[in-house]
C-alpha positions, 0 to 999 in steps of 0.5 A: 326980677324974678317972680316966686310962685308957691304951691303943695300946701294942704291940710294934713295929719300928725306924722304926714308929709307935703311936699312944696313947689317953688317955681320961679318966672325966670332962670334961677342958676344963680340964685339962692333958694330958701323956704321961710314960714310965719305962724300966727302970731309967731316971726317969719324962720328960715326954714331951709336954703340952698346955695345956687353956688354948691349945692349947700344946705341949710336946715333949722334946727327943728326940722333937721331930718324931716325936711328936705330942700332941693333945686331942679335949675332946669325947671326953674324949681324949688322943692321942700319935702316935708315928712313927719310932720308936726302941728308946730309946722303949721304956717304960710310957707314962702319961697324966696331967692337972692341974688349974691347972699353971704351964705345959706345960713346968713340968708335963713337967718336973717331973710334978706332976701331979692325975691317972694313968694305970695305962700302956701298954707300948710295945717297939720292937724287930725 
């Protein structure tokens, strides 16, 4: 069982930055990690996912060039650096872990994961 706890959300002005952190209760060395978000009235979407095996990454088109996912297995922690934030990025952001995903793209596009965090709210507004 892996418990995931997100932090780092908050209120930021358009164009600003935030870094989300996901801390796992156990070792994440063999888990692909993903960040998902759900905006009010919208379906959950995969934002970015990172492989445990080779560090390969996937980004949704809407965040490419603005968001960066990373992981530190020694700290059982993953991060999502979010730059040039837009009001459309407003959502609850969830961290997820999957033990044997087909691929990081599949993980992010299907949302079929083993574990979810509770989420952290990000609001982008002036």
